[in-house]
N, C-alpha and C positions, 0 to 999 in steps of 0.2 A: 212357115209363118214367122215373120220377123217380129221381135219383141224387144223391149228395152231390158237391160240387165238390172237386177235389183241392186240398189246402192249398198255397198258393204259398210254397215254402221254397227258397231258393237252395241248390243242391248244395254250394256253397262256403261254409264258415262265415265266412271272411274272406279278402280278397285284398290282397296288398301289391305295390306297384310298378305299372309297371316302374320300376326304379332305375337311374339313370345313374351310372356309376362308371368312372373312368379312360378316359373317352371311349367307353365301351361301355354299352349298355342291357341290363340284366338283368331278367328277369321278364316278366310278372307272376307272383308266387308265390301259390298258393292252398292253404289248408288245407280239404280237403273233408270232409264228414261221414263218408264211407266210411273215409278214413284215420283220422279221429278215433275211429271205431268200433273199428278194429284196435288203436289205441293204448290206448283205454279197456279193451277186452277183455283185452289182455295185462297191463296194469298192475294192474287190479282182480283179475284171475285170480291174479297173483302174490301180492297181499295175502291172498287167500283161501287159497292153497296154504300160505303162511307160517303162517297161523293153524292149519291142519291139522297142519303139521309140528311146531308147538310143543306140540300135544296128544300127547305121546310115548306115553302109556299106551294110546292107541287103535291103535298100530301093532304088528305081530308082534314079540314079545319086547321091547316098549317102546322100539323103535328105529326112528325114521323113516328113509326111504331116503336122504335127504340132509339136511345141516344147513341152517338157514334162510339163513345167509350165502352159501350156494352157489346160491340160486335166481336171483340176478342173472345168473350165468354160464349157468344153464339157460335163462333167458328169452332170451338171445341165440341159443342153439341153436334154440329153438322159433320165434323170430321168422323166422330164415332158412328153417326148414322150412315154416312156414305160408305165407310170401310166395312162395318159389320153387315149392313144391308146388302152391299155389293157382293160380298162373299157368300152370305146365306142365300141370296137370290141366285147366284151361279149354281150353288149346290142343289137348290130346290127345283129350279127351272131347267137346268141343263145337265147336271151330273148327280141325280138322286142316289146313285150307287155309292157315293161317298158317305152317305148316312150310315152305312154298315161299319164304317171306321171313323168314329167320332174325332179322333186325333187329326185326321186328314181334312175335316171340315174347316178347321182354322189354319191349315197349312197354306197361308196366302202367298208365301214365298215361292210356291210351286206354280203360281199363276192361276187365273180363273176368277174373274169379276163380272158382274152383270149390272148394266146400267139400270134396268128396271128394278132390280133389287136395291141398288144404291139409292134410287129415287124414293122407294118405299121407306128405306131407312131414314132418309132426310125428312120425309113427311112426318114420320113418327117422332123424330127428335124435335122438329119445329113445333108440333102440336104440344109436346110435353113442355118445351121451353115457353111457349105462349101461355099455357095454363099456369105454369109456375110463376111467371113474371106479370101475368094479367095484362097482356098486350093484344092488339088486334091481330088475330090469326091471318085474316085475308091480306091485310097490308104488309105484314111480315112475310107472308108467302110471295107477294108481289116483288118485294125487295130481293128475295132469294132467286126468284124465277128469272129476273132480268140479268143476273150474273151467272146463271147456270151454263149458258152456252160457252162461256170462257173455258170452264173446265172440260166441256165436251170437245172443244176445238183441240186443246192440248192432248186430251186422252186419245183422240183418233190419230193425231200425229204420232203419238207413242206407239199405237197399234201398228202403224206403217213401219216405223223404225224397227220394231220387233219382228216384222214380217208375219204378223198374225191377222186373222180375220180377213184373209185375202178374198178377192173377187172371183167371179166365174170366168171360165176360159173365154177369151175374146181375141179378135184380130184387129181391134181398133189400133190406130198408130201409136197410142200411148200405153198399150198393154205392157205389163211387166212380168218377167219370169221370177217367181218367188221360190228361192231355193228350199224354203221350209217345207214345201209340198213333198219333197223327196223323203224328209224325215217322217211326216205324217203317213206316207204311203207304206211304211214298214208295219204300222198297226192297222191301216185301212187300205187293203190291196186295191180297192176300187179306184184309188187315186193314182195308181201306178201309170195308167195310160195317159195321164195329163202332166207327167213330169216333164219339165222343160218347155211347157206351153205358156204363152202369154195370158195374163189375166187382168181383169179390171182392177186398178188400184182403188178399190171401193172404200178403203179407209180415208183416202183423200176426198172422195165424194162426200162422205159423211162429215168430215171436218169442215168442208165448205158449207153444206146445207144445215146440219145440226148445230154447227158452231158459228161460222161467220154470218151467214144469211139470217139465221134466227136471232143472233145478237143484234144485228142492224134493225130488224123488224121491231124487236122489243124496245130498243133504244129510241126508235122513231115514235113509237106509241107513248113512251114515258116522257120524252123531252119535247115532242111536238104536238101531241094530242091529249096531254093531261090525263093519261090513262091511270096514273096513280090515285087520282081523285075518285076513281070508280073501282073500289077494292075488288079484287078477284079477276080483273081484266087481264093482267099480265100472267097470272097463273093459268088462266084458260088459254091464252094465246100460246104460251109455252107448251102446254100439254098437246094442243092441236097441232102446233107447228112441228114439234119434235116427232109426234106420232106419224104425221104425213111424210116428213123428211126421211125418217128411219124406214118406214114402210116402202117408200120409193127406192131408197138405196139398196134395200134387201133384194130387189130384182137384179142387181148387179153383183151382189155379195154371195159368196159361196155359202150354202146352208151349213150350219154347224156340223162339223165332222162327227159321225157317229149318231147323228139325229136325223139329218136330212129334212124333208118336207113333212110337216104335220098333216097337211092336206094336199093331195096330189090329184090333178085332173089331166091325165095324159102327160105331156111334156111340161105342163104348167103346174106350179106348186106354190103353196103358202107356207112360209117358214115360221118357226117358233117366235122369232123377233116380231114378225108382222102380226101374229095373233096377240102378242102382249101389247102391241101398240093400239089395238082396237079399244080396249077399255080406257086407255089414256085419252084418245080422241073424244070418246063419249063424255068422259068426265070433264074435259076441257070445254066442250060445247055447253055443258050444264053450268060451268063457272061463268062463261061468257053471257049466257042467258040471265043468270042471277045478277051479274054486274051491270048489265044493260038496264035491268028493271029497278035496281037499287038507286036510291037518291043519295047524291053526294052530301056529306055533312059540312061541306065548305059553305060558310056563311055568304049570303048574297052581298055583292058589293054595294056600298052606300052611294046613293046618287047625290 
């Protein structure tokens, strides 16, 4: 079965050191693509949120939830939420055995982050921020939801560059041989039979659907359909859209190594990621129902 070779890209964008200083050797220090994806997602997301906040007429009552100059402070809260939540989510959802070694729980440089955990971390940080600054929680959530696909897009590209979270074995013309499978096979012998076989580049599928397509849908609702005047609409759309996109892509993505399917029906299975998407979709539908029934606070135009 013919398949495309995996592009040889170093997971580290660049490496400095080791550096000798005061008789000590420090480093080496690396900037990895995954870290760069987080930085790019947060910074470009802030730029896009600022643009939305400046479009005051699109918000309920012509008043955005926070002034533009406050987004730097908000970014700090969100960064803590996504990093801590993402790591804790990975430990709780996918690697609970790490709880027996508390030091390894926060060893993020060894890899292991969960989107669902990061999302929960952002939700907690946004709720705390909104309460502290007494701003509209739903409108603030809408502003963040519209920028979230930017981070998802870059994150999935970084997953591809790292050669992780690869797809299932396939003979599609664009199937790729991921060399990292051979490394995983040392710990999980069941993968040995698939070494050298082509797989779906599921990371790119997720980048396209969870990132690009979802971004365009949310942008259309915000800029063309005045969705920001119905607080909660973009939150709901994001939750439903991401849940559906992730659940669909999971059918092409290899179940997490060491976990497999949580529910199996013969050759068909439901993965951990798909199960975690179900409450997201339900919550999103509830947000959409609430937003549809809520009256906009935008004053009626004068005749």
